C-alpha positions in Angstrom: 14.3 5.3 5.0 14.3 7.1 8.2 13.3 10.3 8.2 11.8 10.1 4.8 8.1 11.1 4.4 6.7 7.8 3.8 8.6 6.6 6.8 7.0 9.4 9.0 3.7 8.8 7.9 3.8 5.2 8.5 5.0 5.9 12.0 1.4 7.5 12.2 -0.7 4.9 11.4 -2.6 2.8 14.0 -3.2 -0.6 13.4 -6.3 -2.4 15.0 -6.4 -6.2 15.7 -8.9 -8.2 14.1 -10.9 -8.3 17.7 -10.6 -4.6 17.7 -12.1 -4.1 14.6 -15.0 -6.6 15.4 -15.7 -4.8 18.6 -15.8 -1.3 17.0 -18.3 -2.5 13.8 -20.0 -4.6 16.4 -19.6 -7.6 14.0 -18.2 -11.0 15.0 -14.4 -11.5 14.2 -15.2 -13.8 11.6 -17.1 -11.3 9.7 -14.1 -9.4 9.9 -12.0 -12.3 8.6 -14.4 -12.7 5.6 -14.1 -8.7 4.6 -9.9 -8.9 5.1 -10.0 -12.4 2.7 -12.5 -10.5 0.3 -10.1 -7.6 -0.2 -13.2 -5.4 1.1 -11.2 -4.3 4.0 -7.5 -3.7 3.8 -5.3 -5.6 6.4 -1.6 -6.4 6.7 -0.6 -9.8 7.5 1.8 -10.0 10.7 3.0 -13.4 11.4 -0.2 -15.6 11.5 -2.5 -12.8 12.5 -3.6 -9.8 10.5 -3.5 -5.6 11.5 -6.1 -3.6 10.0 -5.0 0.6 9.5 -7.8 2.5 11.8 -8.3 4.3 8.2 -9.2 1.5 6.5 -12.1 0.8 9.1 -12.9 4.3 8.8 -13.1 4.0 5.0 -15.1 0.7 4.6 -17.7 2.3 7.3 -17.9 5.6 5.5 -18.6 3.4 2.2 -21.4 1.0 3.8 -22.8 4.3 5.2 -23.0 6.1 1.6 -24.4 2.9 -0.1 -27.1 2.8 2.7 -28.2 6.0 2.4 
């Protein structure tokens, strides 16, 4: 797997904590957890916590922006 195109792309992904996502979106951590649990925001479980790919936050916000426009 090392050196494969998929492994190279994965190493470029920036993961954010729930707290970082909440700060970025200016919402509470509970709101982020609700988005993750409902499936509206993609996240990866690492141990007992979640990590959210930065591109998932951007896609969610882009979709929310388009819906309101």
